[in-house]
Each structure stands twice: as structure tokens, then as C-alpha cells.
N, C-alpha and C positions, 0 to 999 in steps of 0.2 A: 545580774546585768552583764557581768563579764562572760558568763556562759552563753547568753543570748548573742552577745556581740561576736563570740567565736563561732557560733553555729551558723550564722548568716553567711559569712564568707565561705565556710565549708560547703553549705548547701549550693551556693552559686558555683563553686568549683566543681562539685559533683554533677550539677546540671550541665555545665559547659563540657565536661568530659563525656557525659552521656550523649550530648548532641554530636560531638566530634566522633564518638564511636559509631553512632548511627550513620553519619555521613560516610565514614570509612567503610562500614559494612555495605552500604548501598553501592559504593564505587566498586568494591571487590566482588559483590554479587550481581553486578550488572547483567552478565549473561543469563543468570538464573531469572532475574526480574524480567528480562526481555522474553525468555521462554514462557514464563507464567502469563505475561501480557498476551502473547500470541495464543496460548491455550485458553485464556479467558475470553478472547474475542471469538474463537472458534466455538467454544461452549455456549456463548451467548447467542450465536447464530443458530446453533442446533437446538437450543432449549425450546423454542416454540413448537418444533416437531414432536418433542417429548410430550408437551401439553396436549397437542392435537391427538396423538395416539391414545392418551389417557381419556380424553373426552369422547372419542369416537369408538373406542373399544373398552373392554373390561380389564385391560392390562393394569397391573400395578405400576407404581413409579419405577421400581427396579427393572421390571420387564420392558417398559417403554424405553428406558435409558439404554438397556442392552441392545434392543433392536435398532434404535437410532445410531448408536455407536458402531454397530456392525455394518450398517449401511454406509456410514461415513468411511470406515476402513476399506470397504469394497470399492467405493468411488475413488478413494485415495490411491488405490492400486490400479483400478481399471482405466481411469482417465489418462494417466501418463503412459500406460501400456498400449493404449489405443492411439494416442497422438504421437508417440515417439517414432514409430515407423514412417508415419506421414511426414513428420518434420525432417527425418533423415533423408527421405526421398526428395523433398523440396530443397534441402540443403545441397544435395548432390547436383540437382539441376542448377542451383545458384552458383556453384563453384566456377563453371566456365564463364558465367557472367562476371564474377569477380576478377578472373584472369583477364577478361576483355577490358574491364574497368581499369585494371592496373596498367595495361598497355596504352589505354587512352590517356591516362595521367602522364605516363612517360612521354608520349608524343606531344602532349600539351606543354610539358615542362622542358622539352628539348630546345625551344626558342626562348632566349632571354627576355625578361620583362623589364621595360625601361620605365623608371620612376624618376621624374625631374631630370631626364637626360642621363641617368646613371643606370647601367645594366645590372639586373639581378638574375643570377643563375639559379633558376628554379630546379634544374635537374640535380644540383648539389643538395638542395633541401630534401628532395625525394630520396636521393641516395642515402642521406643521413637517416631518414625515416626507416628505410629498409634495414640499414645497419642496426638501428635501435631495436627493431623487431627481432632480428637474428640474435643479438646479444641477450635479449630478454629470454628467448627460447633456450639459449645455451645455458643461462643461469638457472633456469627452471629444472633442468635435468639433474644436476648434482643435489638439488634440494627436494628431490622427489619424496624422500622420507618425511620431510616436514609437511609436504602436500598431503600425503597419506594420513599423517597424524591429524591434520585439520579435518580431513574427511571423516575420520573416526570420531573426532570431537563433535562435529556437526551431527553425526548419526546419534550420538548419545543425547545431545540436546533435543534432537527430533523425537527420540524415545521419551524423554522427559515431558515434552509437549503432549504426546499422544496419551501418556498415562494421566497427566494432569487434566486433559480434556474430559476423560471418563469420570474422574472424581469430582470435578467441578459440576458436571451434569448430575451426578448422583447425589451430591450434597448441597445443591444450590439453596434448598429451603433452609438447611442448617446455617449456611452462610448468612442468609437474611436475618435469621433469629440472632446470630452472633453479633451482627452489626447493630441491631436494635437493642441488644442488651447493654451496650455502652452508651446509649442515649437516654437521658432522663425521661421518665414516663410522661411528664407534662409536654414534652416536645415530640412525642411519637406521631401526633397528627401532622405536624409540619414535615417530619422526616419521611413519613409515608407519601405525602404529596410530592416532595422533591424526588424521591426514588421513583415514583410513578412517572413523573415528567422526564427524568433522565432515561428511564426505560424506553419511553416513546422516542426520544431523540436518538439514542444509540441504535435502537431497533430500526428506525426509519433510515438511518445512515448506512449501517452495515449491510442489512439485507438489500436495501436499495442499491448500494454500491456494487454488490455482487451481480445483481441482475443487470445493472448498467454495463459492467464489464463484458458480460455475455452479449448483450445487444450491440454494443459498439464494436466488439470483435467480429461478430457475424456481419454487420452492415459494412464494415471496412473490408472484410474478405470478399463479400459479394460485389461491392462497388469496384474494388481493384480488379477482380476477376472479369467483370463485365467489360472493362476497357482494355484488357490484355496486359495487365501488370505482371511482370515476372515475379515468381515466388509470392503469389497473392495470399496464400494461406499463412505464410510466415508474417507477412505484413498485418494480416488480421489478428494473429496471436499477439504480436507486439502491441497493436492498438488496444486490444482488450486488456492486456496485462498492465500497460502503462496508464490506462484510464483509472487505475486505483489511486494514482497521484493526481488529485484534482487540479485543474487549470494547467499545470506544468506537463503532466503526462500526455494529454492529447496533442499538445504543441510538439513534443519530442517525437511522437509517432508520425505526425504530419511531416516533420522535417526529414525523418528517415525515409518515408515513402517518396517524397519529392526528390530527394537526392538520388535514390535508385532510379526513379523515372527519368531524371535528367540525363543520366549516363547510359541507361539501358534502353529506354524507349518502350513502345508498345509492341506486343507480339503479333498484332494483326491490324491495328489502326494505322493508316497511311499518313502519319503526321510527323513533324519534326520533334526531336526529343524535348526541346524547350517548351513547345506547345503541349506535349503530353504531360510534362511536369506541371504546367498550369492546370490541366484537366484534373490531375490527381489532387493538386492542392484544393481545387474547387470542390471535389468530392469530399475530402476530409473536412473542409470548412462547413459544407452542408450538413454532414453527419454531426459535427460539433454543435451547430446551431439547433438541429433537431433535438439533440441530447439536452442542451441547456434550456431551450424554450419550452419543450413539451415533455420529454421523457423524465428528466431529473425532477422537475416540480411534481409530476404525477406520481412518481415513486416515493419521493421523500417528503412531499407536501411542503408546508411552510414552517415546519417545526424548528428547523435550524436557525432561521431568522438572522443570517449573517450577510453583510454586503459583499458582493463579488470581489471588491478591492481588498477587503480584509482577508478573505479566503486566499487570494493570490499571494499577498505579502506574507501571511502566516505560513503558507506552504513553503515558500522560498526560504524564509528565515529558519523554520524548523529543520528543513533539509540541510541547510548550511551549518547549523549549530548542533543539532541533536541526532541527525541521521534519518534513515528511511522509516524506522518503526514509529517514531514520534510524528513524522509527517503523515503517516497513514491515519492517525487518530486525532490530529490537531483540530480538525473541523468539529467533530462531535464534542471534543473536550472544550473548545472555546464556546460552543453553543450551550453546553451544560453550565459553564461558569456564568455566561450571560443570563441564563434562565434563573440561576440561584441569586444573582445580583438583582434582577428584576423582582424576584419574590421577596427578598429582604427589604428592598426599597418600598414595595407596596405594603408590607407589614409595618414598616416604620411609619408610613403615612396613613396607616389604617385603611387602606383601600381594599375592597372585596376582591378576592382572587378567584377566577373562574376555576371550578373544580376543586375548591378548597374542601378538605375533608373534615 
């Protein structure tokens, strides 16, 4: 009895220490975990291409993985190499516009703003802003070594991501067997069903999101260019990239475009800047409505099954608490948790589940 009474506190202490050690490791290895999550998402997106090659050709799994991975590397190099000269050219054209914008701000802030009869010197605020930028630039120069160290560190993490993508593609079937080995055999049927449903959810979201980013970017570029928007290509790239953040991203892209339109105006439309800003806002609102009403449901279907308000609140909360990486996966993660909850509820109530294996 005494031995048993001593064993129990020791077991609890060891369990507590194990939990603390795991939490400490997760915190310390957070950069590695983030890199592996990114690699897993990329491998998940590329995996259907491997299956497609194996079905359409006589290639082995290793051969199909090698071809898909080489295509991925070529695109990873070719796309930035193609877009960088265009972006530099557009940025050079945009620099005079920024100088003009700075002059406009100076002229607007030259006159004091009266609030409740008290004058507010806006030019002092602008001068302080310029001083802060100059001080920031001055502080960056002495710390150039730290900047280069960060670049080197990010390069190493990028290399880890690239290597991990290959091995995740190569050993995906082994990972599936490894997961199933930890599940009791009597629960394999349920586990297979849940994995199948999660595959549909994440596949619908990730591949659909990539195509959405491309469509939104092209539509924004064409719409901005059609009405004479300065730096239309950069606006299109911003709109496409920011669309990866659901709800919040398109709003930020529209605000950027409207701000530039308000100060710059159109290159050929004979309208006032404020009216041109309204035109740009209308174009972006139309694109967002087309995306939300037709394109997104067509690409992702109704598998996510989340209310728009839940999506918006979840995106903002995850962005504030956990950062951009969690924000990118919060929607399919919540949808997967909701699917698992519905499945467990239906099994508890002994309801038939569609597609139950």
C-alpha cells in the first residue's frame, strides 16, 4: 500500500514534467514548426499532381514525385525572375507619384486645422513623421550585420522548407500508415472517414484559394488599368497576394487602391480625384462581390460550412493573437473541427452519416 501511495504522486509529477517539457520544446522549436507547416501545405497542394501523373502515365511514385518537384522548383525561380523586372519598372514610375503625394501632403498640412476653436499645426505632425523615418533609416545602417544575419537565417529556413516538401511528397503514404498504426483497429473505419472528409476540406480551401488569388489579382489589374490607375500592375499584385487573408485582405487592398486614386487621380479619365477614388472603390467592391457570390462557392463548394461572421472574427482574432501563419489556415482548421464535432454528435445519436465507410 505504501509503495502504491508513493508511485501515484511520482507518476503525476513525471506526467506534469513531461507536459512542461513538451510545451517548452514547442515554444523553442516554433520556427521549425512553422517551416514544417508551410512545407506540409505546399506538399498537400502538389500531391494531386503526383497522383495525376501516376494515373495518366506509367511513372512510378518516385518518378512522378521527382517531376512534380522539379516543376515546382522551376516555377519558384521563373515567376519571381519574370515579375521582378516588371515590378521594378512599375516602382520607378511610381516614385515621382510618391514625391508628388508628399508635396500634396505638405501643402495640405501647411494650413492649421481648427478643432473647437483651437488650432492644430499639422505641419509639425508631418515633420515629426519625416524625422521618424530618417531616424529609422539611420538606425538600420549600423545594424546591417544583424539584417544580413536575418537574411541568412531565413535562407536556411527556406532551404528546410524545400527539402521537407520533397520528403513529404515522397513519403506521404508512409505518413498515412504511421498515423493509422497509432489508432486501434476497431476505429480505422471512423478514422478513414474523418481523414477523407478533412482531405476534401483542405483540398477545396488550399487549391481554391490559390486560384482565387490569381483571378482576383488579374481582375484587379485589368480593372485598375482600364480606368487609368497609376501602377495598376502593383495594385493587382497587392490585391492577389492580400486575398490569401480572407475577409481582411480584400478590404486592405481596396483601401490601398482608393488612397492612391484619391491622391493621384486617373492617367486619362477627365474626372476629379475624389470621383476617381469612388470609381476605384466601386471596381474593387464589384470584384469582391463576384468573388464571394460566384467564384469562391464554385471553387470551394459548401464543404467549409462556416458563417461569414465566424470567418471574419476568426481571421482578426488569429491575426492579433497568433500571427499570419495561423491566420492562413484558421478557416480550414475551424471547418475540420466543426466536421469532426458533427461526426461525433451523429455517432452519439446513432444517426447515419453520408459516406460512412
